[in-house]
C-alpha positions as CSV (number, residue, x, y, z in Angstrom):
1,M,10.5,30.5,14.1
2,A,11.3,33.4,16.4
3,S,12.3,32.4,19.9
4,D,9.8,34.8,21.5
5,R,6.8,33.3,19.6
6,L,4.6,30.6,21.2
7,Y,3.8,27.9,18.7
8,L,0.5,26.1,19.5
9,D,-0.3,24.7,16.0
10,H,1.3,21.3,16.2
11,A,-1.7,19.5,14.6
12,A,-0.9,21.4,11.4
13,T,2.8,20.5,11.6
14,T,5.3,20.0,14.4
15,P,9.1,20.8,14.3
16,I,11.5,18.2,13.0
17,V,13.2,16.4,15.9
18,P,17.1,16.5,16.0
19,Q,17.4,12.8,15.3
20,A,15.4,13.1,12.0
21,K,17.5,16.1,10.9
22,A,20.7,14.2,11.6
23,A,19.5,11.1,9.7
24,M,18.6,13.2,6.7
25,A,21.8,15.2,6.7
26,E,23.8,11.9,6.8
27,A,21.7,10.5,4.0
28,L,22.1,13.6,1.8
29,E,25.9,13.3,2.0
30,S,25.9,10.1,-0.1
31,W,22.8,8.4,-1.5
32,S,21.8,6.9,-4.8
33,N,18.7,5.8,-6.6
34,P,17.5,2.7,-4.7
35,S,16.4,1.2,-8.1
36,S,19.9,1.4,-9.6
37,P,21.7,-2.0,-10.1
38,H,25.2,-0.8,-9.1
39,G,26.8,-1.0,-5.7
40,D,25.7,2.4,-4.6
41,G,22.1,1.7,-5.7
42,R,22.1,-1.6,-3.9
43,A,23.4,0.1,-0.7
44,A,20.5,2.7,-1.0
45,R,18.0,-0.2,-1.5
46,A,19.3,-1.9,1.6
47,A,19.0,1.4,3.6
48,L,15.4,1.9,2.3
49,E,14.3,-1.6,3.2
50,D,15.9,-1.3,6.6
51,A,14.0,1.9,7.2
52,R,10.8,0.2,6.1
53,R,11.4,-2.5,8.7
54,R,12.3,0.0,11.4
55,I,9.1,2.1,10.7
56,G,6.9,-1.1,10.9
57,A,8.6,-2.1,14.2
58,A,8.2,1.4,15.7
59,L,4.5,1.5,14.9
60,G,3.8,-2.2,15.7
61,W,2.8,-2.8,12.1
62,D,3.5,-6.2,10.5
63,G,1.8,-5.5,7.1
64,Q,3.1,-3.8,4.0
65,I,4.3,-0.2,3.9
66,I,4.1,1.9,0.7
67,F,6.0,5.2,1.0
68,T,4.1,8.3,-0.3
69,S,4.5,12.1,-0.2
70,G,2.3,12.2,2.9
71,A,-1.1,11.2,4.3
72,S,-3.1,13.0,1.5
73,E,-1.4,10.9,-1.2
74,A,-1.8,7.7,0.9
75,I,-5.5,8.5,1.2
76,A,-5.9,9.1,-2.5
77,M,-4.0,5.9,-3.2
78,G,-6.0,3.7,-0.8
79,L,-9.4,5.1,-1.5
80,G,-9.0,5.7,-5.2
81,R,-7.6,2.2,-6.0
82,A,-9.5,0.1,-3.5
83,K,-11.2,-3.1,-4.7
84,A,-14.5,-2.5,-3.0
85,G,-18.1,-1.8,-3.8
86,R,-19.7,0.9,-1.7
87,I,-17.6,3.6,0.0
88,L,-18.7,4.8,3.4
89,T,-17.2,7.8,5.3
90,S,-18.4,10.4,7.8
91,P,-19.0,14.1,7.1
92,V,-16.3,15.1,9.6
93,E,-13.4,13.6,7.6
94,H,-10.4,15.6,6.5
95,D,-10.7,17.4,3.2
96,S,-8.3,15.0,1.6
97,V,-10.9,12.2,2.2
98,L,-13.9,14.1,1.1
99,R,-12.2,15.2,-2.1
100,V,-11.6,11.7,-3.3
101,T,-15.0,10.3,-2.2
102,P,-17.5,12.7,-3.7
103,G,-20.1,10.0,-4.2
104,A,-19.6,8.2,-0.9
105,E,-22.4,7.6,1.6
106,R,-21.9,9.7,4.8
107,L,-22.6,8.4,8.2
108,D,-24.4,10.6,10.7
109,V,-22.4,12.1,13.6
110,T,-23.4,13.1,17.1
111,S,-23.1,16.6,18.4
112,D,-19.8,15.5,19.9
113,G,-18.5,14.5,16.5
114,L,-18.7,10.7,17.0
115,A,-19.7,8.8,13.9
116,T,-22.6,6.3,14.1
117,L,-20.4,3.3,13.5
118,S,-23.1,0.9,14.7
119,A,-25.0,1.4,11.3
120,I,-22.1,0.0,9.3
121,G,-23.0,-3.7,9.6
122,E,-26.2,-3.2,7.7
123,G,-24.4,-2.5,4.4
124,P,-22.7,-5.8,3.5
125,E,-25.9,-7.7,4.4
126,R,-28.0,-5.5,2.3
127,T,-25.8,-5.4,-0.9
128,G,-23.7,-8.5,-0.6
129,E,-20.5,-6.5,-1.5
130,R,-17.6,-5.4,0.6
131,V,-17.8,-1.9,2.0
132,L,-14.8,0.4,2.1
133,L,-15.1,2.4,5.3
134,A,-12.9,5.5,5.6
135,I,-12.8,7.0,9.1
136,Q,-10.3,9.4,10.8
137,H,-8.9,7.9,14.0
138,V,-8.4,11.3,15.5
139,N,-10.1,14.4,14.1
140,N,-7.7,17.1,13.1
141,E,-10.0,20.0,14.2
142,T,-11.6,18.7,17.4
143,G,-9.2,15.9,18.6
144,V,-12.2,13.5,18.9
145,I,-11.1,9.8,18.9
146,Q,-13.3,7.5,16.9
147,P,-13.7,4.0,18.5
148,L,-12.5,2.1,15.5
149,D,-11.7,-1.1,17.3
150,A,-15.4,-1.4,18.2
151,I,-16.5,-1.7,14.5
152,D,-18.1,-4.9,13.3
153,R,-15.6,-5.7,10.6
154,E,-17.5,-8.5,8.7
155,G,-17.6,-7.5,5.0
156,V,-15.8,-4.2,5.8
157,I,-12.5,-2.9,4.6
158,L,-11.4,-0.4,7.2
159,F,-9.3,2.6,6.0
160,A,-8.1,4.7,9.0
161,D,-6.7,8.2,8.6
162,C,-4.1,8.2,11.4
163,A,-2.3,11.4,10.5
164,Q,-3.1,12.9,13.9
165,S,-2.7,9.7,16.0
166,A,0.3,7.7,14.5
167,A,3.2,7.7,17.0
168,K,0.9,9.0,19.7
169,L,-1.8,6.3,20.1
170,P,-1.6,2.6,19.2
171,L,-2.6,2.0,15.6
172,P,-6.1,0.7,15.2
173,D,-6.7,-2.7,13.7
174,A,-7.4,-1.4,10.2
175,D,-6.8,-2.9,6.7
176,M,-5.2,0.4,5.5
177,I,-3.8,3.3,7.4
178,A,-2.5,6.7,6.2
179,I,0.3,8.4,8.1
180,S,2.3,11.6,7.7
181,A,5.8,12.1,9.1
182,H,5.6,15.9,9.7
183,K,2.9,15.3,12.3
184,F,5.2,13.4,14.6
185,G,8.6,15.2,14.2
186,G,9.7,13.8,10.9
187,P,10.3,15.9,7.7
188,P,7.4,17.2,5.5
189,G,6.7,15.6,2.2
190,I,6.9,12.0,3.3
191,G,4.3,9.6,4.6
192,A,3.1,6.1,4.0
193,L,0.1,3.9,3.2
194,L,0.2,0.9,5.6
195,I,-1.7,-2.0,4.1
196,K,-2.3,-5.5,5.4
197,D,-2.8,-7.0,1.9
198,L,-1.6,-5.4,-1.3
199,T,-4.4,-7.2,-3.2
200,L,-6.8,-4.7,-1.6
201,I,-5.8,-2.1,-4.1
202,H,-5.1,-1.9,-7.8
203,P,-1.3,-1.5,-8.7
204,S,-0.1,1.5,-10.7
205,G,3.3,0.2,-11.9
206,G,6.7,1.7,-11.0
207,Q,8.5,1.6,-7.7
208,E,7.2,0.5,-4.3
209,Q,6.4,-3.0,-5.4
210,G,4.5,-1.6,-8.4
211,Y,2.1,0.6,-6.3
212,R,3.8,4.0,-6.4
213,P,5.9,5.2,-9.4
214,G,8.8,7.6,-8.8
215,T,12.2,7.5,-7.1
216,E,11.8,7.0,-3.4
217,N,12.8,9.9,-1.2
218,L,15.4,8.0,0.8
219,P,16.7,10.9,3.0
220,A,13.1,11.8,4.1
221,I,12.3,8.1,4.7
222,L,15.3,7.8,6.9
223,G,14.3,10.9,8.7
224,M,10.8,9.5,9.3
225,A,12.2,6.3,10.7
226,A,14.5,8.3,13.1
227,A,11.6,10.4,14.2
228,L,9.5,7.4,15.1
229,E,12.3,5.8,17.0
230,A,13.0,9.0,19.0
231,R,9.4,9.5,20.1
232,T,8.5,9.7,23.7
233,D,5.1,9.4,25.5
234,W,4.3,13.1,26.2
235,L,0.5,12.8,26.1
236,P,0.1,12.5,29.9
237,K,1.8,15.9,30.2
238,A,-0.4,17.2,27.4
239,A,-3.5,15.9,29.2
240,A,-2.6,17.9,32.3
241,L,-2.0,21.0,30.2
242,R,-5.3,20.7,28.4
243,A,-7.2,20.2,31.6
244,Q,-5.7,23.4,32.8
245,L,-6.6,25.2,29.6
246,D,-10.1,23.7,29.5
247,A,-10.9,25.0,33.0
248,A,-9.6,28.5,32.2
249,I,-11.6,28.7,28.9
250,E,-14.8,27.8,30.6
251,A,-14.1,30.2,33.5
252,S,-13.7,33.0,30.9
253,G,-17.0,32.2,29.3
254,G,-15.6,30.2,26.4
255,Q,-17.0,26.9,25.0
256,I,-15.1,23.6,24.6
257,V,-15.8,21.9,21.3
258,A,-16.8,18.2,21.8
259,R,-16.2,18.7,25.6
260,D,-17.6,15.3,26.6
261,A,-16.3,13.2,23.8
262,P,-13.0,11.1,24.0
263,R,-10.3,13.5,22.7
264,I,-6.6,13.1,22.2
265,P,-4.9,15.3,24.7
266,Y,-2.9,17.5,22.4
267,I,-5.7,19.0,20.3
268,A,-8.5,21.2,21.5
269,S,-10.9,23.7,19.9
270,Y,-12.6,26.6,21.7
271,R,-15.3,29.1,20.9
272,M,-15.0,32.7,22.1
273,P,-18.6,34.1,21.8
274,G,-18.7,37.5,20.2
275,L,-15.3,37.5,18.4
276,S,-14.7,35.9,15.1
277,A,-12.0,33.3,14.6
278,R,-10.3,35.6,12.0
279,A,-10.1,38.4,14.5
280,Q,-8.8,36.0,17.2
281,L,-6.1,34.7,14.9
282,I,-4.9,38.2,14.1
283,Q,-4.8,39.2,17.8
284,F,-3.1,36.0,18.9
285,D,-0.6,36.5,16.1
286,L,0.1,40.1,17.2
287,A,0.7,38.7,20.7
288,G,3.3,36.2,19.2
289,I,1.0,33.2,19.5
290,S,0.4,30.8,16.7
291,V,-2.9,28.9,16.7
292,S,-5.3,27.8,13.9
293,A,-8.9,27.7,12.9
294,G,-10.3,24.6,11.3
295,S,-7.9,22.7,9.1
296,A,-4.6,24.2,7.9
297,C,-4.4,21.8,4.9
298,S,-6.7,23.5,2.5
299,S,-5.3,26.7,0.9
300,G,-4.3,28.9,3.8
301,S,-7.6,30.6,3.6
302,L,-10.1,30.6,6.4
303,K,-13.4,29.0,5.4
304,P,-16.4,27.6,7.4
305,S,-15.6,24.3,9.2
306,H,-17.5,21.4,7.6
307,V,-16.6,19.5,10.8
308,L,-18.4,21.9,13.1
309,H,-21.3,22.2,10.7
310,A,-21.8,18.4,10.7
311,M,-21.8,18.5,14.5
312,G,-24.7,20.9,14.4
313,W,-22.9,24.2,14.9
314,D,-24.4,27.1,12.9
315,E,-22.1,29.3,10.8
316,A,-21.9,32.1,13.4
317,Q,-20.9,29.8,16.2
318,A,-18.4,27.8,14.1
319,G,-16.9,31.1,12.9
320,E,-15.9,31.9,16.5
321,V,-13.8,28.7,17.1
322,V,-10.0,28.4,17.1
323,R,-7.9,25.3,17.5
324,V,-5.0,25.0,19.9
325,S,-2.6,22.0,19.6
326,F,0.4,21.1,21.8
327,G,3.8,19.5,21.2
328,P,6.3,17.7,23.3
329,A,8.0,20.9,24.4
330,T,4.8,22.8,25.3
331,S,5.0,23.9,28.9
332,E,2.7,25.1,31.7
333,A,4.2,28.6,31.2
334,D,3.1,28.5,27.6
335,I,-0.4,27.6,28.6
336,D,-0.5,30.4,31.1
337,R,0.6,32.8,28.4
338,F,-2.2,31.6,26.1
339,I,-4.7,31.8,28.9
340,A,-3.7,35.4,29.6
341,A,-4.1,36.4,26.0
342,W,-7.4,34.6,25.7
343,T,-8.8,36.2,28.8
344,R,-7.9,39.7,27.7
345,M,-9.6,39.1,24.3
346,A,-12.7,37.5,25.9
347,E,-13.2,40.4,28.3
348,R,-13.0,42.9,25.4
349,A,-15.4,40.8,23.3
350,R,-17.9,40.9,26.2
């Protein structure tokens, strides 16, 4: 991306860290199919299993790891093949969850985007079957953190979508977890399903212990491992930057989405009354600033946010919201630049 542009869309994807690039470049120089029986294949297998171990250690995960093409595939695998009866989710989940659970029961959410997790315990007692609960750890549009560790887990299989929280917050105590490398500085096209017990899902045959057919993408897997090992705790800095931005937005007449909910520091959504999100994105882009509206994982088109709708926002209000998301390199000067552009736009809108 051009050096004069300001990139504030890290929740969509974040740049690959140098350590991941180096690991991938080295792997691409000499690698073989990890399933081949010859010496080169056995060396690739050893590197693959070492990367699996390193990824588990970096995330503090001692269960199984099945490599996938990203969080969306991990979600489809875990939810589509789970050995469970009822499926329960919330209406503020990522599109990749809603697509594969069309008949699921949806929990209510508050105006701050928090799911009514206290109602989950009624399910197993009522039906006598295990419930598969699929909940995002951190919402990709609002940054709201769901209190997953407070869930009554009796009779519940917990599936946590951790695409936005892995490598940033400690993993929740879930039975299955979806992660995606390009959200934390790894390459795109690689992720994993973390699963405590492989018997929770039906196998498919092929590689990855019979749960994911296809040759493993070893260079990308090594890049993901390197990115996790290179991560630093930059969220305290992000919290200070977002506090600065929140204050400026409110001072300019803007509205903070889920203002009073627990939110991860690097994601924030803001409403600018009187100016559509589409118009805002165009003007920010002309000013050299990259932000987003809603989820960037659909089709590249701007559509009404189902997340904001579930939180009680009407179509007009939701259509005036943009998302800003930081990365490790985001600076106070970057926030000042965004605030200046926002203030000019808000004044014209008024």
